[in-house]
Residue frames as a rotation matrix with the C-alpha (Angstrom) as fourth column:
SER 1
0.476 0.729 -0.492 34.89
0.856 -0.513 0.067 -26.64
-0.204 -0.453 -0.868 5.57
LEU 2
0.501 -0.206 0.840 35.42
0.414 -0.796 -0.442 -23.03
0.760 0.569 -0.314 4.62
ALA 3
0.869 -0.086 0.487 36.40
-0.423 -0.639 0.642 -22.11
0.256 -0.764 -0.592 8.17
GLN 4
0.761 -0.644 0.079 39.34
0.493 0.653 0.575 -24.51
-0.422 -0.398 0.815 8.29
PRO 5
0.489 -0.612 -0.622 42.71
-0.405 -0.791 0.460 -22.78
-0.772 0.027 -0.634 7.90
SER 6
-0.635 -0.752 -0.175 44.11
-0.534 0.263 0.804 -25.34
-0.558 0.604 -0.569 5.46
GLY 7
-0.663 0.359 0.657 42.73
0.578 0.803 0.144 -27.22
-0.476 0.475 -0.740 2.51
SER 8
-0.912 0.409 -0.037 39.98
-0.311 -0.628 0.713 -26.25
0.268 0.662 0.700 0.12
PRO 9
-0.398 0.849 0.347 36.29
-0.516 0.105 -0.850 -26.20
-0.759 -0.517 0.396 0.97
LEU 10
-0.645 0.240 0.726 34.14
0.564 0.790 0.240 -28.69
-0.516 0.564 -0.645 -0.92
VAL 11
0.071 0.753 0.654 31.46
0.928 -0.291 0.234 -26.10
0.367 0.590 -0.719 -1.64
VAL 12
-0.848 -0.221 -0.481 31.47
0.378 -0.889 -0.259 -22.29
-0.371 -0.401 0.838 -1.55
PRO 13
0.191 0.976 -0.105 28.12
0.605 -0.201 -0.771 -20.47
-0.773 0.084 -0.629 -1.80
CYS 14
0.089 -0.160 0.983 27.76
0.993 -0.068 -0.101 -18.84
0.083 0.985 0.153 -5.22
THR 15
0.894 0.280 0.350 27.24
0.287 -0.957 0.034 -15.21
0.345 0.070 -0.936 -4.13
PRO 16
0.704 -0.702 -0.107 30.44
-0.241 -0.378 0.894 -14.96
-0.668 -0.604 -0.435 -2.05
ALA 17
-0.011 -0.711 0.703 32.34
0.653 0.527 0.544 -16.88
-0.758 0.465 0.459 -4.74
GLY 18
0.397 0.258 0.881 31.00
0.885 -0.364 -0.291 -14.47
0.245 0.895 -0.373 -7.36
CYS 19
0.998 -0.057 -0.030 32.02
-0.042 -0.931 0.364 -11.45
-0.049 -0.362 -0.931 -5.26
MET 20
0.317 -0.943 0.103 35.55
0.016 0.114 0.993 -12.79
-0.948 -0.313 0.051 -4.96
GLU 21
-0.043 -0.281 0.959 35.64
0.925 0.352 0.144 -13.39
-0.378 0.893 0.245 -8.74
LEU 22
0.769 0.383 0.512 34.44
0.554 -0.799 -0.234 -9.82
0.319 0.464 -0.826 -9.40
LEU 23
0.826 -0.534 -0.182 37.13
-0.232 -0.616 0.752 -8.44
-0.514 -0.579 -0.633 -7.12
LYS 24
0.027 -0.854 0.520 39.76
0.370 0.492 0.788 -10.56
-0.929 0.171 0.329 -8.87
ARG 25
0.066 0.064 0.996 38.63
0.996 0.061 -0.070 -9.62
-0.065 0.996 -0.060 -12.40
SER 26
0.909 0.294 0.296 38.50
0.308 -0.951 -0.002 -5.95
0.281 0.093 -0.955 -11.40
GLY 27
0.088 -0.984 0.156 42.11
0.308 -0.122 -0.944 -6.09
0.947 0.131 0.292 -10.27
VAL 28
0.431 0.123 0.894 41.29
-0.724 -0.543 0.424 -5.56
0.538 -0.830 -0.145 -6.58
ASP 29
-0.252 -0.566 -0.785 43.78
0.251 0.745 -0.618 -7.30
0.935 -0.353 -0.046 -4.30
VAL 30
0.671 0.657 0.344 42.19
-0.167 -0.318 0.933 -7.46
0.722 -0.684 -0.104 -0.85
ALA 31
0.302 -0.632 -0.714 45.33
0.846 0.523 -0.105 -8.63
0.439 -0.572 0.693 0.93
GLY 32
-0.661 -0.623 -0.418 46.12
0.750 -0.533 -0.392 -6.16
0.021 -0.573 0.820 3.68
LYS 33
-0.683 0.484 0.547 43.00
-0.142 -0.823 0.551 -4.11
0.717 0.298 0.631 2.96
GLU 34
-0.861 0.499 0.099 40.24
-0.110 0.009 -0.994 -3.30
-0.497 -0.867 0.047 5.42
CYS 35
-0.761 0.624 -0.178 37.02
-0.046 0.221 0.974 -4.91
0.647 0.750 -0.140 4.20
VAL 36
-0.664 0.660 0.353 33.52
-0.564 -0.132 -0.815 -4.50
-0.491 -0.740 0.460 5.60
VAL 37
-0.844 0.507 -0.177 30.87
0.268 0.683 0.679 -7.17
0.465 0.526 -0.712 5.03
LEU 38
-0.587 0.738 0.334 27.29
-0.809 -0.549 -0.210 -5.99
0.028 -0.393 0.919 5.51
GLY 39
0.543 0.819 -0.185 25.30
-0.771 0.574 0.275 -8.88
0.331 -0.006 0.943 6.94
ARG 40
-0.469 -0.719 0.513 26.17
-0.868 0.482 -0.117 -12.06
-0.163 -0.501 -0.850 8.78
SER 41
0.625 0.781 0.000 23.94
-0.760 0.608 -0.230 -14.66
-0.180 0.144 0.973 7.18
GLY 42
0.172 -0.541 0.824 25.23
-0.220 0.794 0.567 -18.19
-0.960 -0.279 0.017 6.95
ILE 43
0.483 0.086 0.871 24.85
0.706 0.551 -0.446 -18.30
-0.518 0.830 0.206 3.18
VAL 44
0.670 -0.258 0.696 26.34
0.454 -0.599 -0.659 -14.93
0.587 0.758 -0.285 2.18
GLY 45
0.772 -0.311 0.554 27.81
-0.490 -0.846 0.209 -12.78
0.404 -0.433 -0.806 4.96
MET 46
0.631 -0.530 0.566 29.76
-0.420 0.379 0.824 -15.34
-0.652 -0.758 0.017 6.94
PRO 47
0.534 -0.481 0.695 31.18
0.715 0.696 -0.067 -17.21
-0.451 0.533 0.716 3.93
MET 48
0.750 -0.255 0.610 32.11
0.294 -0.697 -0.654 -13.85
0.592 0.670 -0.448 2.35
ALA 49
0.737 -0.478 0.478 34.00
-0.675 -0.550 0.491 -12.83
0.028 -0.685 -0.728 5.48
LEU 50
0.562 -0.525 0.639 35.79
-0.021 0.763 0.646 -16.18
-0.827 -0.376 0.418 5.58
LEU 51
0.626 -0.328 0.707 36.81
0.780 0.257 -0.571 -15.94
0.006 0.909 0.417 1.91
LEU 52
0.757 -0.347 0.554 38.18
-0.161 -0.920 -0.357 -12.45
0.634 0.181 -0.752 2.51
ILE 53
0.669 -0.523 0.528 40.11
-0.615 0.010 0.789 -13.67
-0.418 -0.853 -0.314 5.56
ARG 54
0.574 -0.441 0.690 41.56
0.493 0.859 0.140 -16.50
-0.654 0.260 0.710 3.46
ALA 55
0.549 -0.340 0.763 42.68
0.691 -0.329 -0.644 -13.80
0.470 0.881 0.054 1.00
ASN 56
-0.341 -0.781 -0.523 44.50
0.935 -0.222 -0.277 -12.02
0.100 -0.584 0.806 3.87
ALA 57
-0.186 0.377 0.907 42.05
0.078 -0.915 0.396 -9.13
0.980 0.144 0.140 4.22
THR 58
-0.983 0.052 -0.178 41.20
0.169 -0.142 -0.975 -7.52
-0.076 -0.988 0.131 7.54
VAL 59
-0.502 0.863 0.057 37.45
0.318 0.123 0.940 -8.05
0.804 0.490 -0.337 7.92
THR 60
-0.903 0.424 0.074 34.76
-0.252 -0.384 -0.888 -6.24
-0.348 -0.820 0.454 9.89
MET 61
-0.636 0.770 0.060 31.24
0.627 0.470 0.621 -7.64
0.450 0.432 -0.781 9.82
CYS 62
-0.884 0.453 0.113 28.35
-0.455 -0.781 -0.427 -5.23
-0.105 -0.429 0.897 10.27
HIS 63
-0.652 0.723 -0.230 24.83
0.581 0.671 0.460 -6.41
0.487 0.166 -0.857 11.08
SER 64
0.249 0.895 0.370 21.59
0.344 -0.439 0.830 -5.26
0.905 -0.080 -0.417 12.71
GLY 65
0.788 0.037 -0.614 23.36
0.615 -0.062 0.786 -4.90
-0.009 -0.997 -0.071 16.06
THR 66
-0.286 -0.940 0.186 26.24
0.942 -0.312 -0.128 -2.80
0.178 0.139 0.974 14.77
VAL 67
0.155 0.347 -0.925 26.12
0.684 -0.713 -0.153 0.64
-0.713 -0.609 -0.348 16.39
ASP 68
0.320 -0.114 -0.940 27.84
-0.387 -0.922 -0.020 2.74
-0.864 0.371 -0.340 13.71
VAL 69
0.425 -0.077 0.902 27.71
0.669 0.698 -0.256 1.06
-0.610 0.712 0.348 10.31
VAL 70
0.982 -0.004 0.190 28.41
0.130 -0.712 -0.690 4.35
0.138 0.702 -0.698 8.51
SER 71
0.545 -0.831 0.112 31.77
-0.776 -0.449 0.442 4.83
-0.317 -0.328 -0.890 10.25
ALA 72
0.114 -0.478 0.871 32.81
0.019 0.878 0.479 1.25
-0.993 -0.039 0.109 9.52
CYS 73
0.610 0.200 0.766 31.98
0.722 0.258 -0.642 1.70
-0.326 0.945 0.013 5.83
LYS 74
0.973 -0.230 0.003 33.79
-0.214 -0.910 -0.354 5.05
0.084 0.344 -0.935 5.59
ARG 75
0.300 -0.928 0.220 37.06
-0.798 -0.117 0.591 3.65
-0.523 -0.353 -0.776 6.90
ALA 76
0.382 -0.083 0.921 36.90
0.207 0.978 0.002 0.51
-0.901 0.190 0.390 4.73
ASP 77
-0.642 -0.604 -0.472 38.86
-0.445 -0.208 0.871 0.00
-0.625 0.769 -0.135 1.54
VAL 78
-0.819 0.419 -0.393 36.25
-0.136 0.523 0.842 -2.51
0.558 0.742 -0.371 0.30
VAL 79
-0.524 0.742 0.418 32.56
-0.656 -0.038 -0.754 -2.74
-0.544 -0.669 0.507 1.25
ILE 80
-0.847 0.296 -0.442 30.52
-0.126 0.696 0.707 -5.84
0.517 0.654 -0.552 0.41
């Protein structure tokens, strides 16, 4: 499972995996960076947040109930 702290997940959804690959190929190291994920869906948002956490990023998830999405995005180093 992706949420387990050790081991490798059997399957990672393709969009979050692709985002991580784009970050890697672009030379963006998310370790220690503040990352905002827009959306909390089970197929994109949540797996994306978990992959970023595994890469040692600090993650904030914004969704329809988030009061001030603009402020969260402005203070982020990476927005997905």
